[in-house]
C-alpha positions in Angstrom: 6.1 13.6 6.8 8.6 15.9 8.3 10.1 17.2 5.1 8.6 20.1 3.2 9.6 18.5 -0.1 7.1 16.0 -1.5 8.5 12.5 -1.7 9.1 11.1 -5.1 6.6 8.3 -5.9 8.5 5.2 -7.1 5.7 2.7 -7.4 1.9 2.7 -7.4 -1.0 0.4 -7.9 -4.4 1.8 -9.0 -7.5 -0.2 -8.0 -11.2 0.3 -7.6 -12.5 -0.1 -4.1 -15.9 -1.7 -4.2 -17.3 -1.0 -0.8 -19.7 -3.4 1.0 -22.6 -0.9 0.4 -22.2 -1.3 -3.4 -20.5 2.1 -4.0 -17.1 2.3 -5.8 -14.3 4.7 -5.5 -10.8 5.0 -6.8 -8.0 3.6 -4.6 -4.3 3.8 -5.2 -1.4 2.6 -3.2 1.5 5.0 -3.7 5.0 4.2 -2.4 7.6 6.9 -2.2 11.4 6.7 -2.3 12.9 5.6 1.0 15.1 8.2 2.7 17.6 8.0 5.6 16.8 9.7 8.9 19.9 8.8 10.8 22.7 6.3 10.8 20.4 3.3 11.5 16.9 4.5 10.5 15.2 4.7 7.1 11.7 5.8 6.3 9.5 4.8 3.3 6.4 6.9 3.0 3.3 5.1 1.7 0.0 6.7 0.8 -3.3 4.8 0.7 -4.9 7.3 -1.6 -8.7 7.1 -1.5 -8.6 6.3 2.2 -6.0 8.7 3.7 -5.0 12.2 2.9 -1.4 12.0 4.2 1.3 9.4 3.8 2.3 7.0 6.6 6.0 6.7 7.4 7.1 3.1 7.6 10.5 2.6 9.3 13.3 0.1 8.7 17.0 -0.2 9.4 17.8 0.0 5.7 16.2 1.4 2.6 15.2 -2.1 1.5 13.7 -3.1 4.8 11.7 0.2 4.9 10.5 -0.4 1.4 9.5 -4.0 2.0 7.8 -3.1 5.3 5.8 -0.4 3.4 4.6 -2.9 0.8 3.8 -5.4 3.5 1.8 -2.8 5.4 -0.2 -1.9 2.4 -0.9 -5.5 1.4 -2.1 -6.4 4.9 -4.2 -3.3 5.2 -6.0 -4.1 1.9 -6.3 -7.7 3.0 -8.0 -6.7 6.3 -10.5 -4.6 4.3 -11.2 -7.6 2.1 -11.7 -9.8 5.2 -14.3 -7.2 6.3 -16.3 -7.6 3.0 -14.7 -4.9 0.8 -13.7 -5.8 -2.7 -10.9 -4.5 -4.9 -11.1 -4.5 -8.7 -8.5 -3.9 -11.4 -9.7 -0.9 -13.3 -8.3 -2.2 -16.6 -10.5 -5.3 -16.9 -12.7 -5.0 -13.8 -11.5 -8.4 -12.5 -11.9 -8.9 -8.7 -8.8 -9.3 -6.7 -8.7 -12.3 -4.5 -6.3 -13.0 -1.6 -3.9 -15.0 -3.7 -3.6 -12.2 -6.3 -3.3 -9.7 -3.4 -0.4 -11.6 -2.1 1.2 -11.6 -5.5 0.7 -7.8 -6.0 2.3 -6.9 -2.7 4.8 -9.6 -2.4 3.2 -11.1 0.7 4.1 -14.6 1.9 0.7 -16.3 1.5 1.6 -19.0 4.1 1.8 -16.3 6.8 -1.4 -14.6 5.9 
């Protein structure tokens, strides 16, 4: 991020990442408040905490588009990890997240996945 001020987290989803080698580690998707860069560019920072140390900036032409793109990015990223054999678990009840639930969490269009 270019700003020295930490972005305000507006949404998050905590999960447990069950790696293919049997180990588990905390994983949290953190979405920050979108901010305007110029007249036609917005940025929505997203952090895949447990995988990355720094947030990624996801761009859009409006705050809504940047936010939706950030959620879409996170959902597809987790989906690719699941396709590679990784599992994600809800910490509250230890239920395993399947692709349908993943689509529901991140607002993905399951027909396009």
